[in-house]
C-alpha positions, 0 to 999 in steps of 0.5 A: 507532525513533522519530525527529522530527529532519529526516532527511538528503537523499541525494544525487541518484541516476541508476542506482546500483549496485544491479544491479552489487551484485545481479549480483555476489551472484547470480553468487557464490550463485546465482539468488534468488527474486523476493521478494528481488529485489523487495525490494531493488529498491523499497528502492533505489527509494524510498530514492532518490527521490520517485517521486511526481507528473507529474515522477515515475513515477505519481500516487496517489489523494491527490495527484489530489484532496484530496477523498480525504483528507478523506473518509478523515479524515471516515471516521476521525473518524466512527468515533471518536465513534461508539466514544465519543471515546477517545484515539487515535493516527493512523497511516499506512503508507508516506505518500508525501508525507504529503498523504493525511494533511495533508488527512485531519487537517484534515478531523478537526480540524474535528470535534475529533479532533486526535491523535498522527500516526505514519508508518511510512516508511523513505525518507529522501527521503519523510521530508523531504517528509512532514515538510514536510507534517505537520511535527509527526509521529514517524517509525517504520521498522516498525509493531513500533515504533508505540506501544500505549498507545491505539487506532490509526486507521491507513490503508495507501494503496498500500502493500502493493502495493509489498511483496515477492511470491513467485511460484509457477509451474505446470511440467508435473510440480510447482509451481515458485517463479520465481528470479531469475538473471543473465547480463551485467546482464541479469536473468532469471526462471526456474523453480527448486525443486519447492514442495509442494502444500500451499502451493498452495491446494486449489482451484488445484492442478490449474491449467494449466502456465505458471499463476502463483500469487503470495503475499506473506508480507511483506503477511501479517506486517504485516496480522496485526501490525496486527490484533493491535494493534487487537484488544489496544488497539481501533481500526480500520485502512482499507487501500485498494489495488489487487488482487483478492479472491483467491487467483487465478491471474495473473502481476500484477507490473509496473513503472512509470517515468515513468508508463509500464510498464516491464520489471520485470528491467530496471535494478532500483532505477530503477523503481517494482515492485508487484503486485496486492494479494490482498485474501483472503488479507490479510483472512484473515491479520487476521481470525485475530487477532480483528478484524472484516473488512469488504470489499472493496468498490470505491474508487468505491462506497466514496468515494460512500458517503462522500459524494464527490458532495456534497463535489465540488459543495461544491468546485465552489461555492467555486471555480466555475473548477475546476469541470471539474478537480474533476469530471474528478478526481472521476470519475478516482477513482470511475468503474469504468473508472479507479480506482472498481473496480479500487482496493478498500478494506477494514476491519479493526476491533477487535471491541467497535468499530463497523462503519466508515461505507463498510461499513454 
């Protein structure tokens, strides 16, 4: 549903009653898939707080430096110009505080690109923060509600990592789906029923006992939905997240609270649950729908190709007193030992649109 009215602000939340509700549900109906547990935990978590910044649980790239959003805005403007400057919509999935879009839209406006803005966001708390940053945006609960009358320029930064995952664990005789059980409000991962070999990538079927494979049907569905829009109406999507080329072996489920790693099975709804993004599977899902897939490339290489170094130099000349801070922000975004390699960028582009910058 499109909303342009100010969303209500929920009451301050402490522990919340989600652990009790999940415990009762598991006690009555039995263990639930990890994907169901993760979906419930993150829905509660994002609905009841602003998790960003020093007072929150984590910091994303747009909150580190304006350079990040500005360069993405210029990336979009360059692509728009080379596509012939059509009428487009700007879309961000999971916009956080709206900082990325605010910085990107400011940069785009300098070259005459001022598109309607659409945010896909379900959290009332974050919608309020986004309204402060981009007051003229339109809000949607899911991608199916996005307008389909013109091309989309879409960005998803640290969006897919928070979507629910399934974990398939190799036992001695078969692969089994990981379930979540509960005993006295203690949530525990346990092996569930066998899954058929057909759902396991062929090259990973003979992995050693204890090996874990992660899949995200929710991510695949959204990737396909976005790609269908792009193939039908034109435009491009930019996905930036931490992840791997996949498919691969590994348990990447993690929880973060107060900028520290935490136990993902304690106090669901009070901490951010994420998993590394399988870019290989995500790109394959989008490609099936007829878009061109470029990447993934490391975030450091991507931002360097877009011109983060001259932008940092320009900011330093304008505010010499912030030279050290600007240099530290740039390093955090691009250096291999920080966000430069773990975080990756991938583009999905309509077949008749040019190849985006950073992937040329």
